[in-house]
N, C-alpha and C positions, 0 to 999 in steps of 0.2 A: 768279507772279502774276497772270496770268489764271486760273489753277485756284484760286486762294484766294478772287479775287474773284467767283464762278459760283458757290462755295461757301457765301460769306455771303448771295450772294442770294437762292440755294436756301431757305439757313434762315429768311431774313427771311421769304420768301413763305409760308414754312410756318406760323411765328409768326403772320402776318396772316393766313391760314385759321383758324387754330386759334383767335383772336382772337375773330373774326368765327362760328367754329362756338356758343363759352361765350356771346358776348354773343345770340345769337339762342336758344341754350337757354333763356337767365337770363329774355328777353321772354317767352318761352313758357309759364315759369314763372309769372311775373308774371300772364300773361292767363288765368292758369288756377286762379289764387288766391283768394280768397274776398271778397276787398275790391268787395263789393258793397252794395245798400240792405240786404239782410239781415244784415251784419256788425255787432256789435254790440249788434242789439237783440232783444227779445222783446216774443212776441206770444202774446195768450191764442189759446186753440184755440176754436172757436167751431162749425167743422160737420164732421164727418168721414162719408164718402158720401152726403149729401144729408140728413143727420141732425143736428140743435141739438147740441152738445154744452155740457154744464152740471156743474157741480161738484157732486159728489156730497157730500152730508153724511160730515164725519170726513175727507172725505179730501184732496187737494191739487187746487188748480184748474188746469185740462188747457190746457199752454203747451208753448210752442217756443222756444228762445233760440240766437242764434247767436252765436259769438265771431269771433275772426280766422277760425279753421280746426275750430273742433267744434261740434257742435249738441248741444242737451240738450231731453229733451222729455218729458212727462209727461199722459197724459188722466186721471190723479189717483192712483195705487196706484205704482207701480213706476219708474223711472228710467231713460232711454234716451240713450246721450251715443255720438255717430259722429263720426268726419272727415267733412269736406265738400267740396266745389270748386264753383264757378259759374264761367260763361263767359261774356263779353258779350252771348251771343246768348239767356240765361236760362237755358238748361239746368245743371242742378244734378247731382251724384252725391254719394250716400253711401257714403261707405267702412267698411268694417267696423267695428263697435261692441261696444256692452258695455251689458247690463242687468242689473238685479236681478230676483229673480226671486221675488217675494212671492206671497202667493194675492190673489186681488184679484177683487171679484165683477164678474160678468159683466157689469153695468148699465155699467160702464167701457167696455166696449168696446176693451180693449186690444189682446188680439189680431188685431182688426180694423184698429186704428191701426199695429202693428207690420208687419203686410200692405200697409197702403198707402206706408207708408213704402220699402219695397221697391222699390216701383211707382213713384216719384215720377222722373220723368223732366226737369223743367222748375219754374220757378215764373213767376207774374207777380205783381208788386207795383204796389197804385196809386199815381199819379203823385207823391201827397205820403207814399210810404211807409206809409202808416196801416195798409192790407190788405193781406194778400197771400195767392195762390193757390198751392197746390201742385198739378201737373198729372198725368197717367199719358200716354203714349206716344199716346195717341189724341184728347188733350186733354180728358179728363173731368177736373172738380176731384175730387182725392181729400181735401184736406182745407185749411182755412180759415183764416186767424188775423188778428185786430185788434192791431194795436202796443198793447203791456200799457201801462198806466197807472202 
């Protein structure tokens, strides 16, 4: 009888530990999910590396959009899609992505934008969420956006 009780107690403790591990893992994954001010928002890209971005005639307007876990962007020609995660401290990580590869005029500065996305480590949104800056590890603003209307 004593042996059976000890065996049940050990199983109970193991189940309790596994439950706590699973709970912590779920909480960690939730905190790194994209439930941020960016989620389900679209921003017109207004600046890239200190230069104003404008729509070039016969091309799409520069834009970046976020869903729960995917980012899509364009500076006017090709479409860029990637997964992303954010943390409560404002850090953002873009995952592996996909991009169309049409020929685009240099005036769109697309290669520069793709390089900037690779350098982003954090974002800063205005208090009302209408403006967002994407920064590198040194705090330099790589590109900016204004909430699309």
